[in-house]
N, C-alpha and C positions, 0 to 999 in steps of 0.2 A: 504494500500500500504506500502511496506517495503522500508525504506530509510536508508541512511548511515548518521550518526550524529557524527561529530567530537566534542571533548570536551577537554578543558584544565582543568585538575583536581586540587584539592586543593594543591597537591604537586608542581604544575606548569608544570607537565609533560603532554604531549598531548596523547590522545588515540582516538579510533574510535569504535563506536557501529555500527556493520554491520547488515543490514537487520532489523532495528528496526521498529515496527509497528506504523505508524503515528497516528493511532486512539487511542493509549494508552494515559493514563493521565500523567501529569507532574510528579506526585508522582512516577509513574512506571519508567519514564525516570531517575529520580534521583536514584532510587533503582538500576537501571542497571549501572549507572555511579559509584555509591558507591561500588557495587559488583566488577566491573572491577578494581577499584583503590584499594579497600581493606580497606575502612573506614566506620564508622557508617553512616547510611542514614541521621540522624538528624544533621550531621555536615554541610550539604550542603544548600546553596542558589545558584540558577542558574539564568543566564541571557543569552540572545542571543547576540553574538558579533555584535556590531553596532546598536543594538536596545534594550538597557538596560531597557528602561521604560516599554516595553511591558511585560517583564518577570522578572523584577528585584526582585520581592518579591516572586518568586516561590520557595517554599520549599517542603519538602516531605509531608507536610500536604495538599498540593493542589491535591485533587482527583476529581476535577470538570473540570479543564482545560485540553483539549487534546493537543497533540503535534501540530496537524493541526491548531486548533483554536489559539494557541500561535504564529502562523506564522512561525513555524520551518519547513524548507524544507531540502531536501537532501544536504549533504555537508556543512550545516551550522555549525558554531563553537559555542559551548556552553561554557560560562565562569563560572567556579565554584568559589565561595567565601565562607568563613566560616560563618555558621549560628550561631551567638552568642546570639540570642534571648533567654531570660530566664536563661542564664548561669551566675553564679557568678564568681568572680575573680579566684578562685581555678579551677573551671570547664573550664574556658577559657584558663588557663595556660595548663591544661592537654590536651585540644583540640589541642593547638599549638604544644605540645610535640609529640602527636600521629601523627600529620601530618608530622612534621619534621623527626620523627623516620622512618616512612614509606619511605620517600624520601631518607634518609641516607642509608637505607638497600638496595635500588635499586631494590626492588621487583616489582614495577610497572614501566615498561620501554619498549622501543622498542626492543623486543627480537631479531629482525633481525639485527639491528645496534649494539646491545649490548647483545650478547648471554649469557654472565654471568653477575650476579648482579654487581660484582666489575669492570666490563668494563664500566659501566655508569659513566659519568663525575661527577655526583652528589653523587656517592657512597662514604660513609665514613666508615672506619674500626671501629671507635667508633660510634655505631649506635643504642645502646639500652639505654634509659634514666633510671636514678635512682633518684626517688623523694627525697630519704633521703640524697642525696648529695647536695641538694639545701639549702641555708641558711634558707629559710622558706619552710616547707613541704606542698605541695599542695595535701594533701590527707585527709584533714579533721581532722588531729590530732592536739592536742594542742601543743604549743611550748615545746620542751623537748630535750632529749639526741639525738633523731634520726634526729634533724634538720641538723646536720653536724657530721658525724662520725670521722672526723679528728680534734682533739682538737687543733692541731697546726695551723689551718687556713682552709680556704675553699679548697676543693679538686680540683686539676687541672682537666681540661676537663669537669667539672661539667656542666650539669647533665649526659654527655655522658661518663660514667666511664668505662664500660666494653669495651674490644677490641676484634675484630675478627682476624682471620688469615690473614696475609699480606705477600705476596710473596717477596716483595723487599722494606721494610720500609726504610726511609731515615734518621731516627733518633731514639734514645732511647725513646723519648717522644711519637713518633708515635707507637712504638712497644708494649708498655705496658699500662695497665689501669691507670686511674688517681689515684686510690687508691694505686697503686704500686709506682708511681713516688715519693710519699712522703717518701718512704723507700729506695730511691737511696742514698747510703752512700758514694760510691767511684766511680769515673770515671776518669781514667788516659788515655788520648787519644794521642797516638804518632803521629797521623795525624795532630794534631794541634800544630804547632811549637811554638805558643805563650805561651804554657803551661810549657815551659822549662826555667830553670834558669841555666846559665846566659841568659838574653834576647838576641835575635838575634843570637842564637846558630848556629854554623857552623858545617859542616860535620866533624865527628870524634871528636868533642869537648866533654870533660867530662860533664856529667849531674850532677849538684849540687842539683837540686830539680826538681821534676815533679809535677806540680800543679794539683789539683783536680778540675774537672769541675762539680761536683755534686752541687756546691753552698755552701758546708759545710766546705771548706778550709781544707780538710784532705790531706794536701800536703805531698808528698813522698820525703824523703831526703836520700842521700847516708849514709850507716850505718858504720861509723867509718873508721879509717885508710885512706889510699890513694887510695884504690881500688874503682874507680867510673866507672859506666857503661858509654858508649859513645853514642852520637847521630849519626845515620846513615841517610844521606839525599841524597847520590849520587846513591847508589844501592837501589832504592826505591821498595816498594811493592804496585803495582797498583797506583803509583804516590805519595805514602805517605812515610814519614820517620818513623823511629822506634828507639827503644833503644836496644843497643847491650850489652849483659852481657858476660864478660869473666869469667873464673874460679876465684872465690873469690869476684866478684863484688856483692854488696848487697844494696838494698834500703829498708827503713822502715819508718813507722809512729808510733810515740808514744807520748802521749797516743791517742788511738782511743776510747775515753770514750763513744761515742754514741752507741758502740756495747754492752755496759754493760747491761746485762739482756736480750739481744736478744736471741731468741731460734730457729729461722729459718733463712735460708740464701740461696741466689743464687749468684754464682760467675761465671763470664765469663773471660777467658783469651784467647787472640789471640797471638800465639807464634810459633816460628820455632826453633827447636833444631838443633844446628850445630855440636854437638859432644856428642853422647850418651855414649861413652865408658869410658870417663875419670872418672866420678863419678858414684858410684853404684846407687845412688838415686839423681835425680835432682829435685829441688822444684821450681815450677813456682811462687806460692804464698802461704802464710801460716800465721797463727797466731802462738803464741809461741808453741814450741815443736810439731809442726805439727798437732795441734788440729783441725784446719780447713784448709785443704791444697789440692792442686793439684800437683801431683808428676809424674815423669817419671823414669822408671827403665832402666837399660842398654839394656835390651832385647826389648825395645819399648813398654812395658806395661805402660798404663796410670792408675794412682791410685788416687781415689777421697776419701779423708780421713775426717771423722768427729769423733772426740774423738778417741776411741780405735777401731772403725769399719772403714771399707773401702769397696768401690766398685772398682773392678779391671778389666780392659779389658784383652783381649787375648794379647799374645806377638806379636810383630811386628805391633801393631796398629799404633804406632808412628814411622815414618821413619825420619832419619836425613835429614835436609835441605828441609823439607816440612812444609808449614804453616798449622796450625790446629786451630780450635776453640774448646776450652775446656769449658765444662759447668758442674757445680756442683750445685745440688738442694737438700736441706734438709728442711723438714717441721717441725722439732722439735720433732717428735715422731716416724715416720715410717722410711722407707728405704731411703738410699742415692741414688739419681739418678745421674749418671755420663754419659756425652756424649762427643764424639770426632768426629769432622767433618773436613775432609781434602778437601771437595769440589768435590771429585771424586766419592765417593760412598755415599749412605745414611748414616746419622749419626749413629755411633755405640753407642747404648744405653745399659748401664749395670746398674743393680739394686742390692744393697747389700741384703744379706739374713737376714731376721728377723728384729725385731725392733732395732733401734739405739738410744742409750742413749743420744747422743749429745756430744759436746765438753765440756771440763771443763769450769766452769763458767767464762765468760769474764767480767773482772772488769774494773774500770775506767782507769787502766794503761795498758790495752791490747795493745800489739804490733801487727802490720800487716807488713809482709815482702813481697817484690817482688824480685825474683831472688834467693831465698833460705830462710833460717830461722836461728834462733839462735843456731841450732844444726849442721849447715853445709849443705852439699848437695846442693851447689850452682848450679844454672842453667847456662848452656853454650849455648847461642843462642840469639835470638831476640824476643822482646816483643813489640807488636803493641798497644794493648789496654787491660785494666783491668777494670772490672765493678763489683760492689758488691751491692746487695740489702739485707737489713736485714729482708727479708721475703722470703717465697717460692713462686716464680712466678708460675702461671698456665702453663700447657703444651703449651697452645696457646701463652702465653707471652714469654716463654723462646725460643720457636721456632721462634717467630718474631725477638727477639734480635739476635739470631743466623743468621737469614736471613739478618738482618741489617749489621752485621759484615761481612758476606760472600760477600754481594754486595759491601760494602765499600772497603774491602781489596782484592777483586778479587780472592776469594777462591772458 
């Protein structure tokens, strides 16, 4: 006789075996549950809900007890627990990770209630474990260099390092992998009023300092003279204040010694140009002499520059008085990837032709500018956020950060 058997899998998610033959053995029941959930059969010990003593020791090795003789009838609920018998510490750890990974991926779920994996409440964008990110490697290796690839400390999010695509991440931390978070060098966030000096800054007050939220204290200061950008908090963007740059306003950090020796970069700027005509080239952010920079020309061309090479969009890509997300990605050897997103159309992505040698060597006294650089070309407009990683983020990661910025700033 065919019966319906409910089960609570190792992931804690419930499922149903419809039309299961009650004359089959317990081993075949476990195989059916394991197949439905997507885990190895020897991971399972099962028991009948409300009657654990009758079937508590039933594992996949039980090929003598039938479903009927175990007292299982239609619509009974089977409880699955991990079978740890014969497993050492390493094997038990991997078993736990495999179960957690399956749940975080959302692959076993009620597909009616949750049509897509990321609809499931237990879905996590960081859903693939990496054994080498753990302080002790659970793969049979002797202790060594692969115990932890980050010499500066344990990787964030370990062991769930890799990240998947996220439509609306709520933070930088959520947007990128744990191995990328350790390369976050700069984060200037105009939405966070507490990052500005003077403290308690009011609308239209000059900005003396814009503090870095990366944790590295790469704080940005106005660059000489009396021309300071101002803080705008009355005419907000999606409820957030930002920094206004007039012609001649400039901020910088020197030295940015941690960029010394870096060969790959990802830079994000969220900004609105309010006057494209005044300066032939307006620089949003740059190191000395435009070596690593994002620029806007008077005709609305966005230019992403690394060393002597650049990737350039079509004219009129940038319109005055419109907020844009600018993204520059360079992996140290290949092309420059530049992206502009105004929230109305898909991101315009442009790639430089041929290999790129990279910027001139960045030393311990490297300057970083926001609102221009040491050659002039100051930016006229508003800057909401600036983020810099000293690595090339993956396409998934930089798209996630763009989604974070677009959601946060209402673009």
